[in-house]
C-alpha positions as MATLAB code, in Angstrom:
seq = 'MIVGSDISRYPNTPKPTCRGYLHKRTQSAILKGWRKRWFVLKHNGYLHYYKHKKDEGKCRPLEVTKLEGAEIGVDTSLGKPFVFKCTPQAGNRIFYFCATSNQEMKRWLEAMDKAVHP';
ca = [
     -21.972   -0.737   14.310;
     -22.550   -3.289   11.838;
     -19.531   -5.360   10.957;
     -18.820   -7.361    7.907;
     -21.496   -8.359    5.616;
     -23.787   -9.939    7.805;
     -26.553   -9.198    5.103;
     -29.321  -11.659    6.339;
     -29.372   -9.854    9.779;
     -29.308   -6.563    7.935;
     -30.954   -6.396    4.942;
     -30.922   -2.798    4.468;
     -27.106   -2.878    5.060;
     -25.831   -1.803    1.163;
     -23.350   -4.595   -0.106;
     -20.103   -2.882   -0.472;
     -19.314   -1.354   -4.173;
     -16.441   -3.702   -4.677;
     -14.778   -6.676   -3.254;
     -12.127   -9.224   -4.143;
      -8.366  -10.124   -3.944;
      -5.464   -8.049   -4.809;
      -1.682   -7.848   -4.200;
      -0.322   -5.084   -1.817;
       2.962   -4.133   -2.379;
       4.857   -4.100    1.386;
       7.357   -1.488    1.736;
       8.401   -2.164    5.595;
      11.523   -2.477    7.309;
      11.630   -6.125    7.474;
       9.264   -7.214    4.506;
       9.764   -6.587    0.841;
       7.395   -7.757   -2.021;
       3.480   -8.465   -2.586;
       1.117   -9.681   -0.508;
      -2.076  -10.937   -1.389;
      -5.006   -9.559    0.424;
      -8.649   -9.473    0.971;
     -10.120   -5.686   -0.176;
     -13.678   -4.277    0.335;
     -14.287   -1.234   -0.899;
     -17.670    0.043    1.286;
     -20.100    2.563   -0.131;
     -18.979    5.488    2.339;
     -15.624    5.524    0.472;
     -13.767    3.670    2.877;
     -11.339    0.848    1.818;
     -11.022   -2.213    4.223;
      -8.712   -5.073    3.896;
      -7.864   -8.212    5.563;
      -5.529  -11.255    5.377;
      -8.082  -13.299    4.013;
     -11.483  -13.386    2.258;
     -13.067  -15.132    5.719;
     -11.613  -12.673    7.764;
     -14.298  -10.165    6.551;
     -17.197   -9.695    9.214;
     -15.304  -12.027   11.489;
     -11.759   -9.741   12.422;
     -11.341   -5.859   12.037;
      -9.393   -5.007    9.103;
      -5.852   -4.672    8.752;
      -6.082   -1.134    8.255;
      -9.040    1.289    6.598;
      -8.286    3.636    4.328;
     -10.903    6.427    2.979;
     -10.460    7.106   -0.729;
     -12.387   10.750   -0.934;
      -9.870   13.057   -2.509;
      -7.119   10.271   -3.127;
      -5.335   10.151   -6.585;
      -5.769    7.266   -8.177;
      -4.376    5.491  -11.710;
      -2.495    2.963  -13.403;
       0.994    2.591  -12.160;
       4.035    1.542  -14.986;
       6.772    2.072  -12.904;
       7.221   -1.065  -11.330;
       7.675   -3.004  -14.405;
       4.443   -5.296  -13.670;
       1.174   -5.631  -15.462;
      -2.096   -4.521  -13.862;
      -0.455   -2.197  -11.222;
      -2.101    0.600  -10.252;
      -1.396    3.559   -7.179;
      -3.991    4.828   -4.585;
      -2.376    7.842   -2.743;
      -5.261    8.994   -0.165;
      -5.567   12.756    0.580;
      -4.545   12.294    4.419;
      -1.119   10.517    5.288;
       1.614   10.085    3.065;
       1.226    6.974    2.265;
       1.129    5.873   -1.367;
      -0.759    2.317   -1.963;
       0.212   -0.050   -4.800;
      -2.175   -2.608   -5.958;
      -1.583   -5.438   -8.643;
      -4.426   -7.024  -10.102;
      -4.563  -10.553  -11.924;
      -5.864   -8.968  -15.461;
      -6.696   -5.548  -16.886;
     -10.452   -6.069  -16.349;
     -10.432   -6.280  -12.631;
      -7.662   -3.454  -12.552;
     -10.452   -1.415  -14.218;
     -13.383   -2.913  -12.356;
     -11.261   -1.617   -9.131;
      -9.744    2.003  -10.656;
     -13.690    2.845  -11.626;
     -15.148    1.509   -8.432;
     -12.347    3.569   -6.652;
     -13.038    6.825   -8.963;
     -16.279    6.746   -7.332;
     -15.477    6.669   -4.275;
     -12.456    9.348   -4.792;
     -15.261   11.770   -6.347;
     -18.492   11.101   -4.177;
];
């Protein structure tokens, strides 16, 4: 198993299709609001996220979600710009993400769309 992005030791490991910071909506009983997280979309269609960029390859992801078959799209119901949501096929969870710009949101939507329909 290859963990993280140690490309130098494993040069044949494909680079992630998309990575970067997004704000993820938190809906737990204790915390509500938006948390900045480091997201990595791998070539196998799995979306990993970490607390910080430096955690990638060093720590286990906070969560790993399979995107194949998921529903993704822009969401205007929260009244914030650059928000999109992802509803994975497995489970009954909806992820809400907020990008820093329209361009960044489109970059993520395109990458996720390719993972949803491999």
